[in-house]
C-alpha positions in Angstrom: -5.1 34.4 27.2 -1.4 34.2 27.2 0.1 32.6 24.2 3.7 31.9 23.6 4.3 33.2 20.0 6.9 31.2 18.2 10.4 32.3 18.5 10.8 31.2 14.9 8.6 34.3 13.8 11.8 36.3 13.4 13.0 34.0 10.6 10.8 35.1 7.7 10.1 32.7 4.9 12.5 32.8 2.0 11.5 35.4 -0.6 9.3 33.4 -3.0 6.0 33.3 -4.6 3.3 31.5 -2.7 3.7 27.5 -2.9 0.0 27.0 -2.9 -3.1 29.4 -3.7 -6.7 28.9 -3.1 -8.8 31.3 -5.1 -12.7 31.4 -4.4 -12.6 27.6 -3.2 -16.1 26.2 -2.3 -16.8 22.8 -1.2 -20.0 20.9 -1.3 -20.9 17.6 0.2 -24.0 16.7 -1.8 -26.5 19.6 -1.4 -24.6 21.1 1.7 -21.9 23.6 1.3 -19.0 23.4 3.6 -16.6 26.0 2.3 -17.5 29.5 1.0 -15.2 31.4 -1.3 -11.9 30.7 0.5 -8.9 32.7 -0.9 -5.6 31.8 0.9 -1.9 31.9 0.0 0.3 29.2 1.5 3.9 30.6 1.6 7.0 28.4 0.9 9.2 27.1 3.7 6.8 28.2 6.4 4.1 26.7 8.7 0.5 27.9 8.0 -2.1 26.9 10.8 -5.6 26.6 10.2 -7.5 27.4 13.4 -11.1 27.5 14.2 -14.1 25.7 16.0 -15.1 22.2 15.3 -16.9 21.9 11.9 -15.6 25.3 10.7 -14.2 23.8 7.5 -10.5 23.9 8.2 -9.9 20.2 7.7 -12.1 20.3 4.5 -9.9 23.1 3.1 -6.8 21.1 4.0 -8.2 18.1 2.3 -8.8 20.0 -0.8 -5.0 20.8 -1.2 -4.2 17.2 -2.1 -7.7 16.2 -3.3 -8.3 13.9 -0.5 -12.0 15.0 -0.7 -12.2 13.1 -4.1 -12.4 9.9 -2.0 -15.8 11.2 -0.4 -18.9 10.4 -2.5 -20.7 13.5 -3.5 -18.0 15.9 -2.7 -17.5 18.6 -5.2 -14.9 21.5 -5.1 -15.2 24.7 -7.2 -12.7 27.6 -7.6 -9.1 27.1 -8.1 -6.2 25.7 -6.1 -2.8 26.0 -7.5 0.4 24.3 -6.6 3.0 26.5 -8.1 1.5 27.2 -11.3 -0.4 24.1 -11.8 -4.1 23.9 -11.2 -4.4 20.7 -9.1 -8.1 20.1 -10.2 -7.2 20.2 -13.8 -8.3 17.0 -15.6 -4.6 16.5 -16.8 -3.3 16.3 -13.3 -2.3 12.7 -12.0 -3.8 12.6 -8.5 -1.2 10.0 -7.3 1.6 12.2 -8.4 -0.1 15.1 -6.7 -0.3 13.3 -3.3 3.3 12.4 -3.7 4.1 16.2 -4.0 1.5 17.1 -1.3 1.9 14.6 1.5 -0.3 14.2 4.5 -0.2 13.2 8.1 -3.4 12.4 9.8 -4.9 13.0 13.1 -4.5 9.4 14.4 -1.2 7.7 13.7 -1.8 5.1 11.2 1.2 3.1 10.2 0.9 0.2 7.8 0.8 -3.3 9.4 4.3 -3.8 8.2 7.8 -3.3 9.6 9.2 0.1 10.5 11.5 -0.2 7.4 8.6 -1.1 4.8 6.3 1.6 6.2 8.9 4.1 5.0 10.1 2.3 2.0 6.5 1.7 0.5 6.0 5.3 -1.0 9.4 5.7 -2.7 9.0 2.1 -4.3 5.6 2.8 -5.9 6.6 6.3 -7.1 9.8 5.0 -8.6 12.1 6.9 -6.3 14.1 3.9 -5.2 15.4 1.7 -7.9 17.9 -0.5 -5.9 18.1 -1.7 -2.2 20.9 0.9 -1.5 18.6 3.7 -2.8 15.7 2.5 -0.5 18.0 2.3 2.4 19.1 5.8 1.9 15.6 7.0 1.7 14.4 5.1 4.7 17.5 6.1 6.9 17.4 9.9 5.9 13.6 10.0 6.2 13.8 8.5 9.8 16.4 10.7 10.6 14.5 13.9 9.6 11.6 12.6 11.5 13.6 12.5 14.7 13.1 8.6 14.9 16.2 7.1 13.7 18.0 6.8 17.1 15.1 5.1 18.6 14.4 2.5 15.9 17.7 1.9 14.1 18.2 -1.5 15.7 14.6 -2.5 15.1 13.8 -1.6 11.6 12.3 -5.1 10.9 9.9 -4.9 13.8 6.1 -3.7 13.3 5.5 -0.1 13.2 2.4 -0.7 15.0 4.6 -1.9 18.1 5.8 1.8 18.5 4.5 4.2 21.2 1.8 6.7 20.0 4.4 9.5 19.6 6.8 7.4 17.8 4.0 6.1 15.4 3.1 9.6 14.5 6.7 10.5 13.6 7.0 7.2 11.6 4.0 8.6 9.8 5.8 11.8 9.2 8.9 9.8 8.0 6.5 7.9 5.7 5.1 11.1 4.3 8.4 12.8 3.6 10.0 9.8 2.1 8.3 10.6 -1.2 10.1 14.0 -1.3 6.8 16.1 -1.1 7.0 19.8 -1.7 4.2 20.3 0.9 3.3 18.5 3.9 -0.4 18.6 5.3 -0.9 17.8 8.9 -4.4 17.2 10.3 -4.2 17.7 14.0 -1.1 15.7 14.3 -0.9 15.9 18.0 -4.4 15.5 19.2 -4.0 11.8 20.1 -0.6 12.4 21.9 0.5 13.3 25.3 2.2 16.7 26.0 5.8 15.2 25.8 5.1 13.4 22.4 3.4 16.7 21.4 6.4 18.8 22.2 8.6 16.5 20.3 6.4 16.7 17.1 6.2 20.6 17.4 10.1 20.8 17.6 10.2 18.5 14.5 7.7 20.7 12.5 10.0 23.7 13.3 12.8 21.7 11.8 11.0 20.4 8.8 9.8 23.9 7.6 13.6 24.5 6.5 12.9 22.0 3.6 9.1 21.8 3.4 6.0 24.0 3.2 3.6 22.8 6.0 0.0 23.5 6.5 -1.3 22.2 9.9 -5.0 22.1 11.2 -4.9 22.4 15.0 -7.6 23.0 17.6 -5.0 24.2 20.0 -4.2 28.0 19.7 -1.3 27.7 21.9 0.1 25.2 19.3 -0.7 27.5 16.4 1.3 30.3 18.1 4.3 28.0 18.8 4.7 26.6 15.5 3.3 28.6 12.8 4.4 31.8 10.9 0.9 32.5 9.4 -2.5 31.7 10.8 -5.8 31.5 9.2 -9.1 31.6 11.1 -12.1 29.8 9.8 -15.7 29.9 11.1 -18.8 28.5 9.6 -17.0 27.5 6.4 -15.6 31.0 5.8 -12.1 32.3 6.0 -12.6 35.2 8.5 -9.1 36.5 8.7 -5.5 35.5 7.9 -2.0 37.0 8.5 1.1 36.7 10.5 0.5 34.4 13.5 1.8 37.2 15.9 -0.7 39.8 14.5 -3.6 37.3 14.6 -3.1 36.5 18.3 -2.1 39.8 19.5 -4.0 42.3 17.2 -6.7 40.7 15.1 -8.6 43.0 12.8 -11.8 41.2 12.8 -14.2 40.9 15.9 -15.1 37.2 15.3 -11.3 36.5 15.3 -10.9 38.4 18.6 -13.9 36.6 20.0 -12.6 33.0 19.2 -9.1 33.9 20.6 -10.5 35.1 23.9 -13.0 32.2 24.2 -16.2 34.0 23.5 -16.9 31.6 20.6 -15.6 28.2 20.1 
């Protein structure tokens, strides 16, 4: 299987401690255990891809990083997940503030039933980042520029976000996520509902965004993982089987299960 390893591999992440760290993370849905003792470091200013077959735990782990699993009845997380030095499951942590620091983009574009402008302005307003109209304008405009959408929507900011194409809606959701100035951006299969052209635009955007954000992406596409990420983690049956530099995982995996998945023997 031929994979185009990202040219950005050459530009190593800035020399810094991990942005997020999972230590012996287990997740239970009622009596069923979905994740088993996952240890994973997420490096700053880089893209980490989580790959593996459906139901292997990669999205469960992703949702643990900003406590989205809290919204599921009967879900329980053990172990420790740190954002810098903060234990994000400590009772003193404000979950709303955490989700401003660790933003999320979902699989299916889900713009609010509001104008393009209001989609982006909503988060900064509720988090107190925009006190005046000019503050809000600045955040909305810069977020849309960063999301590569400004030139396409600058003359229609008052039109509904739901009127955009699928790819544009996903970029609007990215603009909405980065408007709260998160430190980490989680992406759960952000291109799975998009056509190849829109997917290429989002992938290019991800490469630009890692200059300012730490990104973790779940993807079913190994080609996508190879193109956009600097680090890849392979999950199988709720366990982290192997993680390392993307180039090493795809060209010289250490674990036979990883090798079998990459070559299509398991999936």
